[in-house]
N, C-alpha and C positions, 0 to 999 in steps of 0.2 A: 449409622443411618443418618438421614436428614440432612447431610453435604450437598451439594452444590459441584458437578464438574461444569466448568465453561475451557468449551477448545478451540482454541484462537484469540489473541491477545492484542488486537487490534483497537481502536478506540470503542468499537462495540462491544467486545468482550470485554473490556477493562470497565465501561460502564456498567455492564450487568453484574459483573463482579463486585463492582461496590455497593449498587444496587442491594444485591442478597445480603452483603455480607454486613450492611448499614442495620439489615433487621436481626442481625445475631447467627446467622447460616454460615457455616464453614464452607467456603469455596477455595476449590482446586481450579487453580487458570492455568491450562496448560498453552505451550508456545512452541512450536518447533525451531524458531529462530532464536539465538540467543540473548534477545533483548524484549523487552514488549514494547506496544506502539504502534506496529504495524507501519501501512502505509502513511500514513498521518501524519508518521515523524520525520517522512522526507520532503514533506509540502513545507513550501516557504510561507505563505499565508492565504486564508480559507475567505473563500466570499460569503458574503455580498460585503461585509464589514473591514476587510482587509487586515483582521488580526492576525498576529502571529501565530503560527498551527502549534507549535512546541509552548506559546504562553499558555496555550488551552490543555496541552495534552501532558508536559512533563508534572505539572501537579496531580495529576491525576494519577499516572502511571508511578509517583514517588507516593501517594495516599493507599494505591495499591500497595507498595513494598513494604510498607509500614504498615495495614492492615493486620490485629490480630484475629480476624479470620478467614487472613485470604493467604493464601499456600501457592508460591509461582513456581513453576514448574518450565522452566526453559530448554531449550535442546530437546526437548521431549514432544513424542506424538503417540498418538491414542493407536496400541496395539490391537486393539478388541474391546468390545461392548458385549455384554452378558446380562442377561437379568431382563427386571421388568420393572417399570414403572414404582419408585420405590423403595426398590431395591437392586438396582442394577452395581455390576460387577467390572470395573474399567481399567483395562489393562496398562498401565502406561508405558510405554520404551523411552528411557532416557540415553541420547546419544554421548559421545566423552567431548567431554572438553579441555579434557589437558590442563587444567587446573583445576587448585585447589579450591572451591567456592567460598569457604569459610575466611581460610590463608589470606586470599588475593585482596585485596585494595584498590584495586582499582589507579593505582599510581602512573602507568603508564613507560613504566624504566625500560620494561622488555621488549615494549612499542619502538622506542626510541633507536633501539640498539639494533632491531631484527633489517638484515640486509637484504630480505627478500621482498619483493614490492608486485601485488597481483591486479588482478581488475575487482573491484569496488562494486559488488551486488547495490549497496547502499548509495552510492553516489550514479547509478546506473552507466557504472561504467566510463562515468566521465572523469573519474578519479581514479585512484588504486591506495590499497591498505598494504598493511604487513603481513606477512603469514602468520604473526601472534596479533591481536588485535581488539579493539572497542568499536561495536559499528558505527558508532559516535557519541562524543563528548556526553551525552546526557543517557546513555543508555540505561536503563534496570533489570536483570541487575548491575551493578559498577564495578564489574569485572571483566577480564580480559577472557579471550577466548581463542585457542592456537590451532590453526587451521593444520592439521596431521597431513592432507595432499599435497599442499606445497613448503612444507617445513623441511630443509635440507639438514636439519640436525646439525647446525654451527656449535651451538651451546652455549653464545653468547648471553641468551635468557636466562639459562641457569641460574650463570653463574653474578646476572645483572642484579635476579631476587635475592633480597637478603630475608627474604621470609620462607625463601622454598616453594615457592606454590606453582612453579611451574613443573606440572609432570612429565615422564620421560614416559611413562606406560599409562594408559587408561582405559578402560573398556566401559559395554553398553551392562547398563542394568535396566531391570524392571521392576516395576513396581502395583500394585493391584490396591486401588481404593474404593468402597462403596461412595454409590449416591442414593438419593430418592429423585431426582434427575439431571439433565444434561440441556446445557445449550451448547448451539454451534455456531463459531462468529468464526470463522476460517477466512473472509475475506475472497479475494479479487486478484486476478490474474490478469496483465495489459496484455493486447493484441503484440504477435509478433508482426512488426511494420515491415520485415521480409515476404511477408506472403505479399504484399505489394509491392513487388518487384521493380514496376513503370515508377514509383516514387522516389527512386534511389538511393534509399535507406542501405547505409553498409556499402554501398558503390559510391557514393559521394559524403564525404566529409560533414560539407557542412546541411545535412539535410540529419535533422535529429528528430528525438521523441519531444512529445509532452512532458515527460517525466525527468528527461534528460535537461531538462529547461529549467524544470522546478530546484533542480540540482543546481543549473550555472546561476538562475538568481538568489539562491538564499544565501545569503552573507558568511553562512559559515560552509557553502559547501567548495567545491575544487578549485570554482574560479574567482572567489570572494565576493560574488553579487555580481559578478559582468558577463553581459551576453555577450561571449566570443566568437567567432568563427575558429573550427576545429582545425581547418586545415593552414592556417597560418598564424590563428592566435589574438588579430586584432578585431574589437569593436564590431560588432555588426550596424552596420547604416542603417539598411532595411533588411527587413522581415514578413515572411509570408507565413501564414499559417494555414494548414490545409484540416479542413473539420472531416469528422468520419469516416476515418480511416482505422476500418475494422469493424465497424457501425452501420446500420441499417446500409448491408449491402448484400446481397441476395445471392450474387456470382460467388459470395466463398462462403456462404451458410450462415453469416451473421445478421440476419434483419433486423436486430434488437438495436433500440437506443440507448448508449449507455448512462445516460441521462447528467453526466458530470462535465461531458467536455466542450461543450459552447460553453458554460460559467467559467471553467478552467481555461479556457483562452483570452476571453475579455478579461477577465484578471490578471494573469499574466502580461498580455498585452497591455492592460493598464499601469503595472508595475514598472515596464518598461517604458514607458510614455511619461513615467512619472520621474523617473531617474533620469533620462533623457529626452525634452521634446522634439529634439531634432530627428531621430529614429524615424525612418518610416512604416507604420507598421498595419499591415493588410489580414485579415480573418476571409478568408474562401472560405463559403457555408451553402450546405442545399436549403435548413430551416434554420433558425431561429431557435432554441428550445430555452428559454427563460421564465421556469415557469413557478417559480418557489417566491415567497415571502421577501419583497425588495429587489427580487430578480431585475425586473422589469427597468425600474430608475436604475441597477447597477449597467445596464447598457446603454440607457440613455447618458450617463457620466461618460463609460467608456467613447462615446461618437463625439460626445462635448470635447475630450482631451486629442481628438484628431487621427482618432482612428478610425481606419477606411475598412467598412464590412462590404465585400464583394461577395453578391449570389452568382455563385456558380462553382464548377467542382476543377482543378484541373485535370488531363486527361497521363501527364506524365510532367517531370523534372529529370530536365536532360542537363549536360556539363556545354556551354559553351568557353570560348577564348578569354570572357570577363569574368566566368565562375559560372554561375545557373543562369537555366531560361528554362520558365514555364509558359502556358500560354491559356486562357482561360477565356472563356464568353461570358458575360453578363449576362443572365437570364432577365433582369431588370429592363437594359437596354439595347439588347440582343447583339451590341458589340464586343468585338473581339479584342480580349486587351492580351499583352505580350509583358511579362514580368521579370523582373532580374536582380532576385534576393541575394542578397549576403548568406542569409540563413534561410533555412524552411524548416518549419517547424511539425511534425504530424501528430495530431491529437487525435493519439490513439484508442479505441475504444477498450472497455473493460467486459472481462468475462467473468466464470464459474474458477477457485483457486486451482492451482494445482492438484490433480488426482483427488477432484470433489467426486469423478467416477469412482473411482476406489472405494471411497471415504463412504457415499452409497450404498454400493454394493455389499459390504462388511458392514453396515448398521441396517441394512434394510431401510432404507429409506428411497425414497421417487424422487427423478428429476425431470424436469422440464424438457422442452425441446430445445430451450436454449442453454439447457446442459448445470444451470442452477437448481437446486434441491427445493423440492414441490413441498408448499404447504398442505396442508388441509382442505384450505379456501381461499384465494385469494380477494373474496369480498368480503369473507366474514369472519374467519380466523388464518391472522396472515402467521403467527409465527410458530404453531404447531405442526406437527410434523404427522403421515399418516402410522410413527411408530408411540405409542403413547407414554409420555413421560422425556420427549427429544424434543428440543423446540430450537427454532432456528433464528438467527438478528441478522441485520447488518447485511453486506453485500453476499452472504450466501445463499440469498433466498434470489435476490434481482439484482441490479447496477442501482445503486443508492449515493445519495451525496451526504455528508458528514450531518448537520441537520437529522434527518431520515434515518441514518445509520443507528444514530443514539437514541433515537423516539423507538425504535422498533428493539433493542436493546433492552430498554426498562420494559417493552412488555412483555418481554420474553423472561427477563426477571421476574417478575409479579407473577406468571406461571407458574415457574419454576420452585420461586417462595412457598407455594403454595402448596405444589406437592411437599415441599420437605416440611411442610409444618406439620398435613395431614400424619403424613410419615411419622413424625415423631410423638405426635398425640395417639397412634392406631397403638 
């Protein structure tokens, strides 16, 4: 009794866990991926300071791993939640890792010898990974996982591992933990740009998403920090960002603003310009929403670097003999412009995490029209849900940037802490 379960170990879940554990309350941190860190681990820099994303996140990940009051459950999902505030029974289903989590040191010898290369979701498909792998070098826990779906059972990983940490067989297990309260921080999913087929995603190789660009810009990413055309591997000399792909679009049932896309595009445009001022960068937008502290000043810095902001939305992206072409009307001047970029970046919107509908139904929670989990009151109580003792934080409740996600995590943590203290004193 008196424990707290945090579901989802992105930056919001990590912050909530650290805040609660810092008060001497035990936390079970549940993450379905092989590592904690969430989407923030995929980013290169954060706005508006352009600080290294992992320089902020990695110390928190290490603190979680070392904290005596935090138990990490990776490759794990919540099967069911029963009971009420003060006495929840949470059943966890742990999926097989095919690696001995105690014996594995994360040395990577097995990764080196593996002959299989498959789509790398962490690199948004720009790079590849092996059938046995670590999601990224700073993964926590620092151990590998074997992808049984793509493993060809060549046996090389078994032979090279002197600790015999790689398992030939493994199975799902279940575990039930008790909790006084629960925090859901399951994060978000990005819009599938294929649903806007006129923009050429997956039809034209040099049309990429904002997440794919993040992995290109990252020095530890698949292109070594160089923004290249995927068609021929050459450095892109002209780049066009298209905003609001999957946001503020009634035609596809996504009317909400995703909050982060404008600032993310401005940030990445600035990083590109700072590395190579000769690259032409244009951002096509409907409205620029730079609403946070220091965000408007950040926009002015981008303009000073020579980034062109074009108020207008292209109708489509087409292939031509020179590469790509797109036509857009500048709604400020009524001028119709034809652009020929080397690379087109689609600023895809964010929405509820996959299976949020199933999670809400399973746990008895209400959802908003946008699909996010609904709080008790959007104005007064933004972290409590209709089920007492279950709280939400980060992008589980709405699209948010990192500072807002961390702030909501702190709020949810204090509510969960109060429930835990009441349970212990009862």
